[in-house]
C-alpha positions in Angstrom: -16.2 -24.0 21.5 -19.6 -24.1 23.0 -22.1 -21.4 22.1 -23.1 -20.9 25.7 -19.5 -20.1 26.6 -19.2 -17.6 23.8 -22.5 -16.0 24.5 -21.8 -15.6 28.2 -18.4 -14.1 27.5 -19.8 -11.7 24.9 -22.6 -10.6 27.3 -20.0 -10.1 30.1 -17.9 -7.9 27.8 -21.0 -6.0 26.7 -21.9 -5.3 30.3 -18.4 -4.0 30.9 -18.7 -1.3 28.2 -17.0 -3.3 25.4 -18.5 -3.3 21.8 -18.3 -6.9 20.7 -18.9 -8.2 17.1 -19.7 -11.6 15.7 -17.1 -13.0 13.3 -17.3 -15.9 10.9 -16.1 -19.1 12.6 -12.5 -19.9 11.7 -12.2 -16.5 10.0 -11.8 -12.8 10.7 -14.7 -11.7 8.6 -17.4 -9.8 10.6 -21.0 -11.0 10.2 -22.5 -7.5 10.6 -21.7 -4.1 9.1 -19.3 -3.3 12.0 -18.7 0.4 11.1 -22.1 1.3 12.3 -21.2 0.3 15.8 -18.3 2.8 16.1 -20.7 5.4 17.4 -23.8 3.3 18.2 -23.7 0.5 20.8 -25.5 -2.7 19.9 -28.5 -3.8 22.0 -28.7 -6.7 24.4 -31.1 -8.4 21.9 -28.5 -8.0 19.1 -25.9 -9.6 21.3 -28.2 -12.6 22.0 -29.0 -12.9 18.3 -25.4 -12.6 17.1 -23.8 -15.1 19.5 -26.5 -17.8 19.5 -24.8 -20.0 16.8 -21.1 -20.5 17.8 -19.4 -17.6 15.9 -16.0 -16.2 16.6 -15.9 -13.1 18.7 -14.1 -9.8 18.1 -13.9 -6.6 20.1 -14.0 -3.1 18.6 -11.1 -0.9 19.8 -10.9 2.8 20.6 -13.8 4.9 22.0 -16.4 2.3 21.1 -15.0 0.2 24.0 -14.1 3.0 26.4 -10.6 3.7 25.1 -9.6 0.0 24.5 -6.2 -0.3 22.9 -5.2 -3.5 21.1 -1.7 -4.6 20.0 -1.3 -7.3 17.4 1.9 -9.2 17.0 2.2 -11.6 14.1 5.3 -13.3 15.5 6.2 -14.4 19.0 9.7 -12.8 18.7 8.1 -9.4 18.0 6.0 -9.7 21.1 8.9 -10.7 23.4 10.9 -7.7 22.0 8.0 -5.4 22.8 7.6 -7.0 26.3 11.2 -6.2 27.2 10.5 -2.6 26.5 7.2 -2.4 28.4 7.4 -5.2 31.0 6.3 -2.8 33.8 2.8 -2.3 32.3 2.2 -5.9 31.3 0.4 -6.8 34.6 -2.1 -3.9 33.9 -3.3 -5.4 30.6 -4.6 -8.6 29.1 -2.5 -10.9 26.8 -3.6 -13.8 24.7 -1.8 -16.2 22.4 -3.0 -16.4 18.7 -2.2 -19.0 16.1 1.0 -17.2 15.1 1.7 -14.6 17.7 0.1 -12.5 20.5 -2.6 -9.9 21.2 -2.2 -7.5 24.1 -5.0 -5.2 25.3 -5.0 -2.1 27.6 -7.6 0.4 28.7 -6.4 4.0 28.4 -7.3 6.8 30.7 -7.6 9.3 27.8 -7.7 9.3 24.0 -4.5 9.3 22.0 -3.3 11.5 19.1 -2.4 8.6 16.8 -2.1 4.8 16.9 1.7 4.7 17.0 4.1 3.7 19.8 6.8 6.3 20.0 9.6 4.9 22.2 10.0 1.4 20.7 12.7 0.3 18.2 10.6 -2.4 16.7 7.5 -0.2 15.9 7.1 -1.8 12.4 6.5 -5.2 14.1 3.4 -4.3 16.1 0.1 -3.3 14.7 -1.7 -0.8 17.0 -5.5 -1.0 16.9 -7.4 2.0 18.0 -10.6 3.6 16.6 -11.7 2.0 13.3 -10.2 -1.4 14.1 -11.4 -4.7 15.6 -9.5 -7.7 16.9 -10.6 -11.3 17.1 -10.2 -12.6 20.7 -10.3 -15.8 22.7 -12.0 -18.3 22.8 -12.4 -17.8 19.0 -11.0 -20.5 16.6 -8.3 -19.7 14.0 -8.8 -21.3 10.5 -6.0 -23.7 11.4 -8.3 -25.1 14.2 -6.2 -23.6 16.9 -8.0 -21.6 19.6 -7.0 -18.2 20.8 -5.8 -18.6 24.4 -5.8 -16.2 27.3 -2.4 -16.3 29.1 -2.4 -13.3 31.5 -4.8 -10.7 32.8 -8.5 -10.4 32.6 -10.1 -8.5 29.6 -13.3 -7.8 31.5 -11.6 -6.0 34.4 -9.0 -3.7 32.8 -8.1 -0.6 34.8 -7.4 2.7 32.9 -3.7 3.4 32.5 -1.7 6.5 31.3 -1.1 6.2 27.5 2.4 7.6 28.0 3.4 4.4 29.9 2.9 2.6 26.6 4.8 5.1 24.5 1.6 6.7 23.2 0.9 10.4 23.0 -2.5 11.6 24.6 -4.5 14.4 23.0 -3.4 17.7 24.6 -6.0 19.0 26.9 -5.9 22.3 28.9 -9.1 21.6 30.8 -12.2 19.4 30.7 -14.3 22.5 29.7 -11.9 23.4 26.9 -11.9 19.7 25.8 -15.7 19.5 25.7 -15.8 22.7 23.7 -13.2 21.4 21.2 -15.0 18.1 20.8 -18.3 19.9 20.2 -16.8 22.1 17.6 -14.9 19.3 15.9 -18.0 17.2 15.8 -19.5 19.7 13.4 -16.8 19.1 10.9 -15.9 16.1 8.8 -12.4 16.5 7.6 -10.6 15.2 4.5 -9.6 11.6 5.1 -12.7 11.0 7.3 -15.5 12.1 4.9 -16.1 8.8 3.0 -16.0 6.7 6.1 -18.4 9.0 8.1 -20.9 9.3 5.3 -20.7 5.5 4.6 -21.6 4.7 8.2 -24.6 7.1 8.0 -25.7 5.5 4.8 -25.4 1.9 6.2 -27.4 2.9 9.3 -30.2 4.4 7.2 -30.2 1.5 4.8 -30.5 -0.9 7.8 -33.5 1.0 8.9 -35.2 0.4 5.5 -34.9 4.0 4.2 -34.9 4.3 0.4 -31.7 5.1 -1.5 -33.3 8.3 -2.8 -33.8 9.5 0.8 -30.3 8.4 1.8 -28.8 10.2 -1.1 -30.7 13.4 -0.1 -29.6 13.1 3.5 -25.9 12.5 2.6 -25.9 15.5 0.2 -27.2 17.7 3.0 -24.6 16.3 5.5 -21.9 16.7 2.9 -22.7 20.4 2.3 -23.1 21.2 5.9 -20.1 19.4 7.5 -17.6 18.0 5.0 -14.4 20.1 4.6 -14.0 20.3 1.6 -17.4 18.8 0.4 -17.3 15.7 -1.8 -18.6 15.9 -5.3 -22.1 14.5 -6.1 -20.7 11.5 -8.0 -18.7 10.4 -4.9 -21.9 10.7 -2.7 -23.8 8.5 -5.2 -21.0 5.9 -5.0 -21.1 5.9 -1.2 -24.9 5.3 -1.2 -24.6 2.4 -3.7 -21.7 0.8 -1.7 -23.6 1.0 1.5 -26.5 -0.9 -0.1 -24.1 -3.5 -1.5 -22.5 -3.8 1.9 -25.6 -5.2 3.5 -26.8 -7.4 0.6 -23.9 -8.8 -1.4 -24.8 -9.7 -5.0 -24.0 -13.3 -5.8 -20.9 -13.7 -8.0 -21.5 -14.7 -11.6 -20.4 -18.2 -12.4 -18.3 -18.7 -15.6 -20.3 -20.2 -18.4 -17.5 -20.3 -21.0 -13.7 -20.5 -21.4 -11.9 -18.3 -23.9 -9.7 -20.0 -26.5 -7.2 -17.8 -28.4 -5.4 -18.4 -31.8 -1.8 -17.6 -32.6 -3.1 -14.5 -34.4 -4.8 -13.4 -31.2 -1.6 -13.8 -29.2 0.5 -12.0 -31.8 -2.1 -9.2 -31.8 -1.6 -8.6 -28.1 0.3 -5.3 -27.3 4.1 -5.5 -26.8 5.3 -5.4 -23.2 6.7 -1.9 -22.5 8.2 0.0 -19.6 6.3 2.3 -17.3 9.7 3.3 -15.8 12.4 2.3 -18.3 14.8 -0.4 -17.1 13.0 -0.6 -13.8 9.2 -1.2 -13.9 7.2 -2.9 -16.7 3.8 -1.5 -17.7 0.7 -3.6 -16.7 2.9 -5.9 -14.7 2.5 -7.4 -11.2 5.8 -6.6 -9.4 6.9 -7.1 -5.8 9.4 -4.8 -4.1 10.9 -6.4 -1.1 13.6 -5.4 1.4 14.3 -5.6 5.1 12.4 -3.1 7.3 13.9 0.4 7.4 15.7 0.3 4.0 13.3 2.8 2.3 10.8 0.7 0.5 8.0 3.1 1.0 10.2 6.1 0.1 11.3 4.4 -3.1 7.7 3.5 -4.1 6.6 7.1 -3.4 9.5 8.4 -5.5 8.4 6.1 -8.4 4.9 7.4 -8.0 6.1 11.0 -8.1 8.0 10.3 -11.3 5.0 8.7 -13.0 2.6 11.4 -11.9 4.9 14.2 -13.0 6.3 12.6 -16.1 9.8 13.4 -14.9 12.7 10.9 -15.2 13.0 8.5 -12.2 16.2 9.1 -10.4 16.9 11.8 -13.0 17.9 9.2 -15.5 15.1 6.7 -16.2 12.3 7.8 -18.5 8.7 7.3 -17.5 5.3 7.2 -19.1 3.2 9.8 -17.4 -0.1 8.7 -15.7 -2.1 8.8 -12.5 -1.2 6.8 -9.3 -3.2 5.2 -6.5 -1.3 4.5 -3.3 -3.1 2.1 -0.9 -1.2 2.5 2.3 -2.1 0.4 5.3 1.4 0.6 6.8 2.1 4.3 7.5 0.1 6.9 9.5 -1.2 9.8 7.4 1.1 12.1 9.4 4.1 10.2 8.1 2.8 10.4 4.6 2.3 14.1 5.0 5.9 14.5 6.2 7.3 12.5 3.2 5.2 14.5 0.7 6.6 17.8 2.1 10.2 16.5 2.3 10.1 15.2 -1.2 8.5 18.4 -2.6 5.7 16.5 -4.3 3.4 18.9 -6.1 -0.2 18.8 -4.6 -1.5 19.0 -8.2 0.1 15.8 -9.2 -2.5 13.0 -9.9 -1.6 10.9 -6.9 -4.5 9.5 -4.8 -4.2 7.8 -1.4 -6.3 5.3 0.5 -4.9 5.3 4.0 -5.7 2.5 6.4 -8.9 1.7 4.5 -8.9 -1.9 5.8 -8.9 -3.5 2.3 -8.5 -7.3 2.5 -7.9 -8.9 -0.9 -9.1 -12.3 0.5 -12.5 -10.8 1.4 -14.9 -10.7 -1.6 -16.8 -7.6 -0.4 -13.7 -5.7 0.4 -12.1 -6.6 -2.9 -15.3 -5.5 -4.8 -15.2 -2.1 -3.0 -11.5 -1.7 -4.0 -12.3 -2.5 -7.7 -15.0 0.2 -7.7 -12.5 2.8 -6.5 -9.9 1.6 -9.1 -12.4 1.8 -11.9 -13.3 5.4 -10.8 -9.7 6.6 -10.7 -8.2 4.4 -13.5 -4.6 4.8 -12.3 -1.6 3.7 -14.4 0.3 2.7 -11.2 -1.2 1.1 -8.1 1.0 0.7 -5.0 0.0 -1.7 -2.2 1.9 -1.0 1.1 2.5 -3.6 2.4 1.3 -7.1 1.4 0.8 -8.4 4.9 -1.8 -5.7 5.6 -4.0 -6.7 2.7 -5.1 -10.2 3.8 -6.0 -12.4 6.8 -4.4 -15.5 5.3 -1.3 -17.3 6.4 1.6 -16.1 4.3 3.2 -19.5 4.4 0.1 -21.3 3.1 0.3 -21.4 -0.7 -3.4 -22.3 -1.1 -4.5 -19.3 1.0 -2.1 -16.8 -0.6 -3.1 -17.9 -4.1 -6.4 -16.1 -3.7 -4.6 -12.9 -2.7 -2.1 -13.1 -5.6 -4.8 -14.0 -8.2 -6.7 -10.9 -7.3 -3.6 -8.7 -7.6 -3.0 -10.4 -10.9 -6.6 -9.6 -12.0 -6.0 -5.9 -11.3 -2.8 -5.8 -13.4 -4.5 -7.7 -16.2 -7.1 -5.0 -16.3 -4.5 -2.5 -17.5 -2.7 -1.3 -14.3 0.9 -1.6 -13.2 0.7 -3.1 -9.7 3.6 -2.6 -7.3 3.4 -4.5 -4.0 5.7 -3.7 -1.1 6.7 -6.8 0.8 9.0 -7.7 3.7 12.2 -9.7 3.1 12.7 -13.0 4.8 15.2 -12.7 7.7 18.4 -14.6 7.4 18.2 -15.3 3.7 21.0 -14.3 1.4 19.5 -15.8 -1.8 17.5 -13.7 -4.1 15.2 -16.5 -5.0 14.3 -16.9 -1.3 14.4 -13.3 -0.3 10.6 -12.5 0.1 8.8 -13.6 3.2 6.1 -16.3 3.1 5.2 -19.0 0.6 7.2 -19.4 -2.5 3.9 -19.1 -4.3 4.0 -15.3 -3.6 7.0 -14.8 -5.8 5.9 -17.5 -8.2 2.7 -15.5 -8.9 4.3 -12.2 -9.8 6.0 -11.1 -13.1 8.9 -9.4 -11.5 10.6 -9.0 -8.1 12.6 -5.9 -7.3 15.0 -6.3 -4.4 16.3 -3.3 -2.4 19.3 -4.5 -0.5 22.4 -3.1 1.2 25.9 -4.2 0.0 29.1 -2.8 1.5 27.2 0.2 3.0 25.5 1.0 -0.3 21.9 0.4 -1.3 21.2 -1.4 -4.6 18.0 -2.0 -6.5 18.2 -5.2 -8.5 16.1 -8.0 -9.9 15.0 -11.2 -8.2 12.6 -13.1 -10.2 12.0 -11.7 -13.7 9.8 -13.0 -16.6 11.7 -10.9 -19.0 15.0 -9.2 -19.2 16.3 -8.5 -15.6 17.1 -4.9 -14.7 20.7 -3.9 -14.4 21.6 -3.3 -10.7 21.1 0.3 -9.7 23.3 1.7 -7.0 21.5 4.4 -5.0 21.6 6.3 -1.7 19.1 8.2 0.4 20.0 11.8 0.6 18.7 15.4 0.7 19.7 17.3 -2.4 18.5 20.9 -2.9 16.3 20.5 0.2 14.6 17.5 -1.5 14.6 14.0 0.2 14.8 11.0 -2.0 16.9 8.3 -3.6 19.8 9.5 -5.8 22.1 7.6 -8.0 25.6 6.8 -6.7 28.4 8.6 -8.5 29.0 7.5 -12.0 25.8 5.4 -12.1 23.9 5.7 -15.4 20.8 3.9 -16.8 21.3 1.5 -19.6 19.4 3.8 -22.0 21.7 6.8 -21.0 24.7 4.6 -21.6 23.3 3.8 -25.0 22.7 7.4 -25.9 26.3 8.3 -25.0 27.5 5.4 -27.1 25.3 6.4 -30.1 26.8 9.9 -30.1 30.2 8.3 -30.6 28.9 5.8 -33.2 27.4 8.6 -35.2 30.7 10.3 -35.8 30.0 8.7 -39.2 26.4 8.3 -40.6 24.9 4.8 -39.8 21.8 2.8 -40.6 19.5 1.6 -37.8 20.9 -1.9 -38.2 24.5 -0.7 -38.0 23.8 1.3 -34.8 22.1 -1.8 -33.3 25.0 -4.0 -34.2 27.6 -1.6 -32.6 25.5 -1.3 -29.5 25.3 -5.1 -29.2 29.1 -5.2 -29.4 29.1 -2.8 -26.4 26.6 -5.1 -24.5 23.8 -2.6 -24.9 21.1 -4.6 -26.7 17.8 -3.0 -27.8 15.0 -3.9 -30.1 14.7 -1.9 -33.3 11.4 -0.4 -32.1 13.0 0.8 -28.9 16.1 2.1 -30.8 13.9 4.1 -33.2 12.1 5.7 -30.2 15.5 6.6 -28.6 16.9 8.1 -31.8 13.7 10.2 -32.4 14.0 11.7 -28.9 17.7 12.6 -29.2 17.9 16.3 -30.2 21.5 15.8 -31.4 20.5 13.3 -34.1 18.8 13.7 -37.5 18.4 11.4 -40.5 18.4 11.4 -44.3 16.8 8.9 -46.7 19.1 6.4 -48.4 18.8 5.1 -51.9 16.1 2.6 -51.0 14.3 4.9 -48.6 16.0 3.6 -45.5 16.9 6.1 -42.8 20.6 7.1 -42.5 21.2 8.6 -39.0 23.9 11.3 -38.4 24.8 14.0 -36.0 23.3 17.4 -36.7 25.5 20.1 -38.3 27.7 22.1 -35.8 26.8 19.4 -33.2 30.4 18.8 -32.3 30.8 22.2 -30.6 27.5 21.8 -28.9 28.4 18.3 -27.6 31.6 19.7 -26.1 29.7 22.4 -24.4 27.2 19.8 -23.1 30.0 17.6 -21.8 31.4 20.6 -19.9 28.0 21.4 -18.4 27.4 17.8 -17.4 30.8 17.6 -15.8 30.1 20.8 -13.8 26.7 19.5 -12.8 28.1 16.2 -11.7 30.7 17.9 -9.5 28.0 20.1 -7.9 25.7 17.0 -7.4 28.5 15.0 -5.8 29.4 17.9 -3.4 25.7 18.1 -2.3 25.6 14.4 -1.6 
C-alpha cells in the first residue's frame, strides 16, 4: 500500500464530510485519541500529518461522518444471509471484503434510535456501528497481510437512504423546529451511561491543549455539577482526569526483574478452592459459558449475577457466596439489559455494575489498563464478559493471538475475581471437547467450561473441560414464574448438596459421627470433603451434636424433629405441585 494512495483517499473522504482516523498498520489500534473527534472534526493539516507514513485507515461512524452506518460481518455466511434480507438496498451502499468477512456502509437520511436491525433473523451475526464506533476500511492491510478490498459501490459518493429500509428505527420527529428544540434541551444534559465518556472526551481535549490536570479537574467538576444527571462523585471525576492523561502518554510497562520460586509449604498454604455458586461455579476461577445463539447464555449469566449479588440460592437450590458483580456487556443494547432487569425483578440496590459497549479490547494494552483500573475500583467477586468475540481484535482461530487475550483474563481471575466469559458454540460440533468456537487454546486456557445445550427439547447445563470435579448436569427451562423471568429447575431436579441433605436426615435416624455420615454418603454416590460436610451440617437447622467420649462430635436429629420433618415434607410437596403448575 503506497502512502500517496492512502493519503489521497483519506483526503477525498475528509472532503466528503467523513471523519477518518489513522490506524496502526496491520492492526485496528487507532494512533490518535479518536473519542475527541466524535464532536470535533480534524483539520486538513492533521489529515496530512496522520496519513504521511503508510498507516491503515478507519472511518468514524454516526453523526461524525454525516450519519454513516457501518455493518461488520465476521463471516461470509452471515453477510450473505443478511444480503438475502436486504438485497434491494445493497446498490445504495458500499461493500468491501475483509480478511474474514465483509463490511457494508450506508449513509442515513436521519439519526436512528439504536444501533440494532429490527427485521432480521440473524441479528446476532451482524455488528452495527453507529456513534462511538469506527471501522477499518480498504485499502488497509489486515495483520494476516491480506488487504481490505472494495467489491461494490463507492464510499465517497453515498446517497442518504431511509433507515427503515435497513430495518432501523429513526428518532421520532414531529417537526424540524421541535427537533431542534429537543436537541438543544438534551445537549444541556449528560445522562447516566454517557457521563464518563462525555467527561473523558472533554478531559482528553483539554489535556491535548496543554492545560494542567488541576484546571481540567476544576472544569470537569463544574461540568459534572451543571449537566450530569445524576452527578458523578468526586473520586470518579479524579479517575477520569487521570485516565485522560494516561490515554495520551502511555507509561512504559515494567519489565520483570525476577521470577518467583515457591516451596511445598508455600503451595500447601494456598487457600482451598471453594465454590462461588455451589456445584456450578468455582471461586476465583476462569470459566467459559458457551452455547449456540439464542439459548439464553446472557440470561443465565444475569441470573447467576443476581444470585451472587443478593446472596439468594441460584435456581432456588444452589447456595452462593454473596458479593458484588461487574457485567461488561458489549453484546446487548442497554435497552435490552433494562428489559431483562425488569423482567427478572432484579433489585436496583443489588451491587451489580455494568459497563455497556465500553469498547474494551483485552489485546490492547491501554484498553486493558483502563479496565483494570475500573476492576480495582469496584473489586467485584464475579466479573462477566459478554461475549468473548467482542473483547479482542485477534483471530479466534490463531492460538498465538488468542493467548494474549486468555492470559489477561487469567490475570484478572488470579487477582481474586471469579471470571465468567460468555462464548459462542462452534456450529456442527456434537463433542463437548470441541464445542467452543475458535482455537482449542481458548478452552485450554480456562479452568472450567460450562456448556448450555438442548437435549430432547430440554435445556441442560453441564461441564465441558474441568480442572476439578465436573458439575452434575442440571436440567433447566426458561419460564416466567410469579411474574419473574428466569431459568428454573426441571421437575424433580435437585442439587447434589440438596440430595445430600435429604440423605443425611435419613442417615441421622440414629446418631452418627462425621466419618460415619461421610461413609454412608459415599455409598450413595454423594462424596464430600470433611470440611464441606461440617459446613453443611452446621447450616442444617434440623441437626445438632453432642460430644463423644474423646471429644468427637456425634450428630443427631433435634428432639421432636420427626413431626417437624413430616410437616416440612408436606409443605415441600405442596410447593412443588404449585411450582409445577406455574411452569
